[in-house]
N, C-alpha and C positions, 0 to 999 in steps of 0.2 A: 382768546382773540389777539391779545398782545403778542404772545409767543408765535402765533401764525404769521402776523404781520412782520415780525422781526426775521423769521425764516425766509419770507419772500424777499425782504430787503437784502439779506445776505446772498440769496440766490441771484438776485439782480446784479449785485456788485461783482459776483464771480463771473457772471455772463459778460458784463461790461469789460472786465479785465481781460477775458479771453479774446473778445472780438475787437475791442478798440484800444485797450491799454491806456497809458497816460493817466490823466486825472479823472477819467470816466468812473472808475470804481469809487473814488472818494466822493464824487458828486452824487452818485447813486446812494451811498451811505448817508451823506448829509441830508439828502432829500427824504430818505426813509426815516431818519431820526426826527426830522421835522414833522413827518406824518404821524409818527408815534406820539410826539409831544402834543400835537393838535388833538389827537384822539383822547389823550389823557385829560386835556383841558376841557374838551367837550363833555367828557364823562363827569368831571368835577363840577362843571356848571350845571349839568342836569341834576346831580345830587343836591347842589345848593338850592336850585329852584324848588325841588321836591321838599327839602327841609323847610324852606320858607313857607310853602303851602301848608304843610302839616302844622307848623308853628302857629300860623294865623288861624287855622281851624281850631287848634287847641285853645287859643286865647278866647275865641268866640264861644266855644262850648263850655268853657269855665266861667263865662259871664263877664269877661273883660272886653274892652273895646278893641275890635280887630284892627282898627286904624293905628293902634299904638305901635305896632311893629314898623310901619312905614314912617311914623313920626320919629321913632328911635333911629332908623336908618338915616333920616335927614339930619338929625343932631350929630350923628357920627360923621357924616360927610362934611358938615359945616366945621366940626372940630378939626378934622384932618386938613381941610382946605385952609383954614386960618393958620395952621401951624406947618404949612408945607415946607418952610425953610428952617424949622426949628427941630423939635424932638423927632426921633426916628419913629416911623409908623410901626405900631405893634405887629409882631409876626402874624398874628391871627388875621389882621386886616390886609396883610400882604398876600396871604394865600386865599382869603375870602373877602375881596374888595367890595365896598359898598358903591355900586354903580347906579347911574340914573335909571338904567333899564331895570335893575333890581328894585329900586324904590317905586318906580311906576307900576311894576308887576304886583308889588305888595299892596299898593293903593287900590289897584283894580280888583284884586282878590278880596280885599277887605270890603270894598263897596258892594261886591256881589253877595258877600255873606250878610252884610247889614240888610240888604234888600230881601234876602231869603228869610232872615229872622222876622222882618216886619210882616211878610206875607204868610208866615207859618201860623196856623191856628193855635190858640192857647190850649193847654191841656183840658180845661173845662169845656171847650167847644168841640173836642173830638168825640166821635161816635165810638164809645167804648165797646158797645156790643159788636160793632163791625170789627174793631181792633181784635177782640177776643176770637172772632170767627176766622180772621185772616192770619192770625199768628199761630205758628206751630205749637201744639200742646206741650208745654214744658212744665214740669212739676213746680219749679220755683219761679216761673215767669208770672209777673203781676201786672195789672193795669198801671201804666205810668202815671196816670192822674192820681191813683190811690197812693202810689209810692211817694209822690211829691208832698203829700200832706197839705194841711191848710196853709193859706198864705200868711206870712208873718205879719203880725199886728204891731201896733206901736209899743205894746208892753212885752213883746217877745224878746228872747235873748238873741243877741247878735254874736255869733261865735267868733267872727273875725275881730269885733271890737273887744271881746274878752281876751283873746290872744294878744291883741295889740297892747292892752294894759299889762298883761302878764310879762311880755317881753320888756316893757318899760321898767317894771319893778325888778325883774331878775337881772337886768343889765345896769341898774343904777344903785344909788345909795338909798336903802329902804327908809332910813330915818328922815332924810331930806324929802323923799317922795311922800312920806306920810304927812309931813307938814304941807307939801304942795297940794295934796288931795284935800286935806282938811280946809285949807284956805280957799281953794277953788270952789269947793262945795258950798261954802258960805257966801262967797262974793260974786261968782260968775253965774249968770243966768244960763240955763240950758246945760250946765255941766253935770248936773245930778242925773246920771243914767245908771242902769244896772252894771254896765262895764266899768264905769269910774268907781262905783261902790265896791265892785270886785277888786279893782286895782288897789283901792284904799285898804281893803281887808288884807290883801297880800302884803302890802307894805307894813301894816301893823304886825302881822304874823312874823315876818322876817326881821323885824326890829324888836322881837321879844314881847309883844303886847297882844298875846293870843285872846285874852278876854275881850278887849276892845274889837278885835277882828270878828269874834263871834257875834257881837252886837251888830256889825255891819252886814254879816252874811245871813243872819237869821231871817230878816224880811225877804231877802232874795230867794232863799230856799222855801219859804212859805208860798211864794208865787211860782217857783219853778222847782218843785220837789224832786223831779227826776233828772235834773241836770248833773251829769257826771263831773263837769268842771267845778261847779259850786260845791258839790259834796266832797270832792278832793280838797278844796280849799278849807272847808269846815273841819275835815279830819286833821289837817295840819294845824289849824287854829286851836282846836281842842288839845292837841298834844302840847302846843306852845303854852297853853293856859294851865297845863298840869293835869288835864283830864285824859290821861292816857287810855284808860279802859274805854271811854266813849270814842276816842279816836280809833282804837283797834276794832271796835264794833262797826264803825262806819267803813273802815278798810275791809273788814271781813265780808260785809254785805256787798261792797263794790267788787271784791274779788270773786265772789260767787256769781255775780251778775256778769262780769267781764273777766273770766279767768286768765286770759293771756294779754290783758292790757298792761303795757309796760309802765305807764305812769302810776297805775294803781299798785302794781307789784313792787316797784321801787319804794314808793311811799310806805306801803304796808311793811315791807322787809326792814326798812330803816327804823320804823317805829317799834317793830319787834326787837330789833337789836339794841336800840338805845334803852338803857335802864332795864333791859330784859335779862332773863337767865339763859343758861346754855340750851335748854330745851327750845326756847323761843328762837334762839339763833339758828338751831337746826331746822326749825320750821321755816325761817326766812330763807335759808340756803336752799331748801327743797322747793320753795316757792319760786325762786329765781332761776334755778338750774335749767328748767325746760326753755327758758327764754334766751339762753346763751347760744342756741343753735342759730347760725346766720345773723347774729346780732353784731352791730358795729358801733354801738353807743358806749363810750367809756364809762358812763354812769352806771350801766347795768353791771359791768365787770367790777367796778369799784364797790358797788353795793353787795355783790356776791362775795367779793373778797372779805369785806368787813364781817359779813355773816359767817363765812367759813372760818375765819380767824377766831371769832368768839365761840363758835361751835367746836373748836379744838382741832380743826383740819387745816393746819398751817401750810401744808403742801398745796392744797387747792387754793388757799388764800394767796400765796405767793404767785402761783400761775395766773390767777385772775388779775392781780395787781400788774403783772407784766403785760397781760392783754390790754388792760386799761391804758397803760402807757403807750402801747402801740397804736391803739385806736384814737388816742389823744394827740397823735402826731409826733410821738417820741420813740421811734424805732430803735435808736441806739441805747436808750435807757432800758427798753424792753429786752434787748439782747443781753445787756449786762446783768439784768436780774435773772434771766434764764441760765446764763453761764454760772452765776453764783449758786443757783439751785442745784446744779449738777455736782457741786462739792459736798452736798449734804450726805451724811452717812445713813440717814433713816429712810431714803427713798426705796420704795419697792420696785419691782421690775416694771410694772405698768406705768407708774409715775415717771420713771426714768425714760421709758420709751416715748411717752407723751412730750416730755420736755425736749428730748433730742429731736423729735419730729418737728417741733415748733422752731427750734434753732435752725434746722435744715431748711425750713420754709422761709425764715427771715434772712438767712445769710446772703442770698443773691441780691435781695433788696438793699441791705445795708452796704454791701460792697459796691453796688451800682451808685447809690447815693454818694458814697465816698469818692468814687472814681470821677463822677461828674461834678463834685463839689456843690451838691444841691443842699441848700440850707433847710434845716428842720428846727423845731422848737428846742431840741436837745443838742443841736449841732449848728449853731447860728451861722458860723462862717463856712460851713461845709467842709471843714478840714480836720475833723476829729480823727486821730490816728486809729486805724482798725487794729493795730497791735494791742491796744488796750483791751480789745474784746477777745483776744486770744486767736486771731485769724492770721 
């Protein structure tokens, strides 16, 4: 469509030049460019409206308040208005401005979704026999009421609350957090929940007190024996307490139950490698290798590298460490590691081809980062000389 409009504008300019001369062709071209720009703006606005609509629907379907998007837009508008003469408006807001019309449309859509949610019958009130008759027969299609399971009770596990405590522990000082949990459990009413007990156990495990962590986790597992999150925590606690065989037994059962679960695989592999022999390291590498396909978490590559190194496959280990550096936001380090690997004299044909292919893949990215002086974790000022990489 854009190319067609441009062709018509050029034809119009030629015709104007032949018939009228003077400034007529320039005027036609200017008007045509304005038309093209307006078309592009209209298209962008249409996309923006559609994106807002999908975003609000996604919020509502995920159980969040659909009004949150409109509230967020208002906060953005207030922040920009208050600083109109100060800091420069971010480029994102220059190309996607928060307008009164956009806020109003978001509020309108959110209100409609809230009304629809209130009028929608609950799963228990739906006629399941009618649903089964009117739904196309699909082998794996189930009654949505059955899929939802029982309503969560006061003693049920809140997965979000568990993950909140996990993030708190993994991002903080476990020793200090263990004191915080212990003190709060004694002094604060209502603080004692499965999530806080779980957080306390993680803090104890990460500060080297696995036996105490087991004491915190055991009552939780008695009440929630099938919880993958709690069983993973127990496996880690038992390893920290020196009960390695028990930890491996838990990991083995979890891996059988969820063979491609990355959290299970990484924990299992690390436990096999730590204090294990070469055979267990080979087992750990075999466990992690299928998970490398399309993986982008540096932890998986680091775990695979440690396992491969202990298993005696130093080439695979170095490749994995390079990939871990790349996915951790250190492409220059990854390139240096791969370049050094090519100097090894023990590489077979296939290993050399793999490494060269990875270098070929990374080279345009590293050169572009250097050209634009984009900062990365391993190139903070964006000015690392590419000559150091042999380019």
